[in-house]
Legacy VTK file of the C-alpha trace (Angstrom):
# vtk DataFile Version 3.0
C-alpha trace
ASCII
DATASET POLYDATA
POINTS 312 float
51.869 193.930 80.379
53.302 195.331 77.160
57.037 195.883 76.674
56.343 198.464 73.964
55.896 201.692 75.902
57.242 205.112 74.853
59.354 207.227 77.198
60.829 210.731 77.193
63.814 209.682 75.077
61.496 208.214 72.448
59.510 211.453 72.404
62.684 213.472 71.842
63.615 211.140 68.974
60.240 211.962 67.412
60.219 215.729 67.938
63.743 216.952 68.709
65.492 219.579 66.571
62.326 220.752 64.787
64.313 223.366 62.856
65.598 220.544 60.653
62.086 220.014 59.288
62.241 223.478 57.755
65.814 222.964 56.563
64.696 219.798 54.803
61.802 221.578 53.082
64.127 224.403 51.981
66.486 221.882 50.375
63.660 219.908 48.815
62.167 223.060 47.337
65.102 223.539 44.994
65.510 219.877 44.038
64.178 218.193 40.931
62.374 215.054 42.081
59.879 212.800 40.367
57.539 212.216 43.308
56.046 214.420 46.003
54.807 212.538 49.043
51.969 213.039 51.474
50.416 211.086 54.302
46.826 210.011 53.708
44.654 210.357 56.846
41.558 208.362 57.654
43.086 204.897 57.761
44.815 204.810 61.167
44.307 206.662 64.447
48.007 207.566 64.549
47.443 210.183 61.840
44.840 212.009 63.950
46.087 215.063 65.822
43.779 214.121 68.705
45.595 210.812 69.338
47.972 211.089 72.307
51.112 209.335 71.096
52.463 208.861 74.621
49.328 207.013 75.711
48.452 205.189 72.485
49.306 201.449 72.438
48.991 199.955 68.964
49.196 196.401 70.334
45.964 197.061 72.241
44.304 199.000 69.412
44.561 196.628 66.435
47.426 198.692 64.986
45.236 201.807 65.100
43.083 200.573 62.229
39.902 202.564 61.704
37.313 199.853 61.216
38.550 196.477 60.049
41.508 195.525 57.879
39.036 194.545 55.172
37.568 198.062 55.258
41.036 199.639 55.210
42.059 197.709 52.130
38.747 198.481 50.434
39.214 202.208 51.120
42.764 202.014 49.811
41.538 200.326 46.631
38.879 203.025 46.343
41.323 205.941 46.512
43.521 204.255 43.938
40.524 203.777 41.665
39.332 207.367 42.167
42.779 208.695 41.377
42.952 206.628 38.210
39.482 207.638 36.987
40.226 211.345 37.457
43.112 211.267 34.985
42.958 211.606 31.201
43.016 208.283 29.397
46.411 209.213 27.953
47.903 209.582 31.458
48.053 206.217 33.231
47.644 206.496 37.015
50.813 204.490 37.501
52.705 207.431 36.003
50.863 210.153 37.924
49.723 208.965 41.348
50.534 205.973 43.514
49.495 204.803 46.971
51.357 202.441 49.274
50.730 201.077 52.749
53.990 201.082 54.691
54.648 199.289 57.969
57.485 201.176 59.657
59.159 199.213 62.448
61.786 200.351 64.956
64.290 197.792 66.211
64.031 196.465 69.762
66.279 197.584 72.588
69.961 197.323 71.735
72.992 197.487 73.984
73.636 201.027 72.761
70.290 202.037 74.272
71.413 200.568 77.608
74.792 202.310 77.417
73.210 205.637 76.501
70.962 205.478 79.566
73.812 204.291 81.803
76.288 206.977 80.728
73.911 209.765 79.774
76.158 212.565 81.071
79.234 211.193 79.317
77.663 209.564 76.275
78.330 212.430 73.861
81.848 213.139 75.078
83.170 209.602 75.555
81.101 206.460 75.419
79.549 206.769 71.971
83.074 206.555 70.520
84.471 203.512 72.337
81.758 200.865 72.027
82.332 199.040 75.334
82.851 199.606 79.048
84.278 196.160 79.637
80.919 194.859 80.830
78.677 195.311 77.787
79.523 195.993 74.156
77.439 198.293 71.986
79.631 198.966 68.986
80.314 198.586 66.205
76.825 197.513 65.158
75.021 197.198 68.495
73.127 193.939 69.028
69.738 193.351 70.641
69.460 192.869 74.402
67.234 190.171 75.872
64.582 192.860 76.337
64.923 193.830 72.675
64.355 190.226 71.655
61.341 190.020 73.950
59.911 193.190 72.395
60.246 191.606 68.963
58.577 188.489 70.342
55.626 190.544 71.554
55.293 192.029 68.083
55.443 188.551 66.584
52.389 187.428 68.547
50.653 190.684 67.705
51.384 190.405 63.974
50.060 186.840 63.863
46.852 188.067 65.502
46.561 190.896 62.994
47.153 188.603 60.010
44.354 186.398 61.348
42.167 189.515 61.396
42.899 190.289 57.762
46.026 192.439 57.887
47.791 192.217 54.514
51.219 190.607 54.576
53.668 192.940 52.829
54.901 191.775 49.451
58.247 193.506 49.963
60.442 193.552 53.080
63.228 196.086 53.442
65.591 196.240 56.396
68.430 198.430 57.594
71.848 196.739 57.362
72.429 197.172 61.109
72.205 193.883 63.011
69.663 195.042 65.595
67.164 195.913 62.861
67.731 192.688 60.971
67.334 190.516 64.062
64.220 192.443 65.086
62.661 191.860 61.668
63.523 188.145 61.712
62.017 187.650 65.177
58.919 189.738 64.512
57.910 187.873 61.384
58.940 184.405 62.518
56.348 181.801 61.558
54.701 184.068 58.963
55.235 183.300 55.286
57.012 186.381 53.907
59.255 187.149 50.922
62.976 187.213 51.633
63.949 190.631 53.073
66.325 192.935 51.233
68.954 195.078 52.944
68.965 198.768 52.024
71.651 201.186 53.246
69.353 204.193 52.792
67.105 203.295 55.736
69.901 202.958 58.296
70.245 205.215 61.334
71.882 208.666 61.325
75.358 208.107 59.878
78.598 208.962 61.630
80.171 209.594 65.078
78.277 206.941 67.104
80.145 203.649 66.775
76.902 201.751 67.408
75.727 202.987 63.982
78.680 201.440 62.120
77.499 198.212 60.518
79.105 194.799 60.600
80.764 193.311 57.526
78.697 191.739 54.785
80.198 188.357 55.695
78.925 188.699 59.266
75.477 189.776 58.076
75.117 186.750 55.804
74.288 184.778 58.951
70.815 186.324 58.699
68.182 185.146 56.148
68.406 188.285 54.003
69.377 189.327 50.491
71.802 192.060 49.486
71.816 194.404 46.503
74.457 193.463 43.910
76.797 196.328 44.843
76.629 195.883 48.636
80.241 196.253 49.891
81.982 194.006 52.406
82.952 196.927 54.655
80.831 199.847 55.817
81.877 202.521 53.334
79.406 205.226 54.322
80.034 205.477 58.066
81.683 208.879 58.400
83.913 207.921 61.298
84.365 210.124 64.320
84.867 213.500 62.648
81.438 214.251 61.157
77.830 213.158 61.517
74.947 213.334 59.107
72.581 216.210 59.916
68.950 215.335 60.538
67.720 217.230 57.481
70.250 215.280 55.412
68.789 212.050 56.781
65.341 213.298 55.749
66.671 213.872 52.223
68.161 210.359 52.230
64.784 208.869 53.131
63.131 210.959 50.413
65.625 209.473 47.948
64.732 205.998 49.197
61.020 206.689 48.689
61.688 208.021 45.182
63.078 204.586 44.336
60.436 202.642 46.246
57.585 204.322 44.385
59.060 203.234 41.077
58.214 199.676 42.128
54.841 197.937 42.058
54.595 196.612 45.627
51.619 198.230 47.336
52.249 196.949 50.886
55.814 197.233 52.184
57.518 196.469 55.509
60.516 198.604 56.492
62.437 197.764 59.667
64.829 200.490 60.707
65.474 202.998 63.507
63.971 205.847 65.526
65.731 208.507 63.456
64.762 206.811 60.220
61.090 206.639 61.192
61.198 210.297 62.231
62.563 210.976 58.749
59.846 208.932 57.043
57.082 210.754 58.905
58.641 214.136 58.106
59.069 213.345 54.412
55.469 212.196 53.958
54.036 215.059 56.007
52.639 212.799 58.721
52.183 214.313 62.162
55.026 213.675 64.567
54.458 210.449 66.449
56.433 208.896 69.284
57.496 205.334 68.477
58.668 203.254 71.454
61.787 201.153 71.207
60.652 198.076 69.284
57.488 199.866 68.165
55.715 200.005 64.804
53.476 202.404 62.900
51.444 201.853 59.703
51.051 204.755 57.258
49.339 205.228 53.912
51.466 207.286 51.540
50.393 209.051 48.370
53.007 209.901 45.747
52.090 212.471 43.114
54.105 213.263 40.016
56.107 216.402 40.686
56.072 219.391 38.362
59.809 219.784 39.132
60.865 216.314 38.016
63.978 215.902 35.924
LINES 1 313
312 0 1 2 3 4 5 6 7 8 9 10 11 12 13 14 15 16 17 18 19 20 21 22 23 24 25 26 27 28 29 30 31 32 33 34 35 36 37 38 39 40 41 42 43 44 45 46 47 48 49 50 51 52 53 54 55 56 57 58 59 60 61 62 63 64 65 66 67 68 69 70 71 72 73 74 75 76 77 78 79 80 81 82 83 84 85 86 87 88 89 90 91 92 93 94 95 96 97 98 99 100 101 102 103 104 105 106 107 108 109 110 111 112 113 114 115 116 117 118 119 120 121 122 123 124 125 126 127 128 129 130 131 132 133 134 135 136 137 138 139 140 141 142 143 144 145 146 147 148 149 150 151 152 153 154 155 156 157 158 159 160 161 162 163 164 165 166 167 168 169 170 171 172 173 174 175 176 177 178 179 180 181 182 183 184 185 186 187 188 189 190 191 192 193 194 195 196 197 198 199 200 201 202 203 204 205 206 207 208 209 210 211 212 213 214 215 216 217 218 219 220 221 222 223 224 225 226 227 228 229 230 231 232 233 234 235 236 237 238 239 240 241 242 243 244 245 246 247 248 249 250 251 252 253 254 255 256 257 258 259 260 261 262 263 264 265 266 267 268 269 270 271 272 273 274 275 276 277 278 279 280 281 282 283 284 285 286 287 288 289 290 291 292 293 294 295 296 297 298 299 300 301 302 303 304 305 306 307 308 309 310 311
């Protein structure tokens, strides 16, 4: 029996506060950006409007792949080739259009998830600020529960099966700096030969208010097999404390900024391990249909980036 099953809270994470989608688009409309992003359908069942995201189980459906992994990668190569051949010889496709396959992973259950369910009526007014009830601790930087580790273990077996079936191993691994995401990523890819993951602050969960979203120190995080960008600070300098919280549309803009940077790089298959809110942001930014991701769940997406006419 799978441990990766969506519930009502996961669905709210995927669809709640829909007005922020429009607020994001309003902000984006007046910004000068290099790339405009869109989801490319036809590769995975998750992009189909007819797929019921509350019933769909990617671990039982070969990740939602349409056909085989070999066929997926051939189709991806074909769209890249078609895009390149449609451009003037003086306009290299690398400067005009790019495609990437992203594996978006949500961390397994953390102690903050347990506390939120336990103190639902008082979470917003009390418990999200204090980090412990004397029995369990969920902040700062909530850690994985035993169930969360088991969810990552289920994904590990699944990923090994998919690699054996031809799934491409990402050439770049990016992870949120929060411990639960890092540990999830380490457990999920254990025993698979991957490049050393890189921490990126831009894919972390909604910033501010909730103490579980304040990260540990860099020194504490060095216990994990990860690399840091050169300017990564010892202390969490972007947690807003308990007076303000990042709005959802602002998180969407943050993820757009992350993708602007990612599409300047050459890696065509990328793993990103992050959070429910971050994945909601990714799907919004690329124009993918809303999709409920269970705690510990994953979703693959093909993203097209086109040169914007409003670039700086």
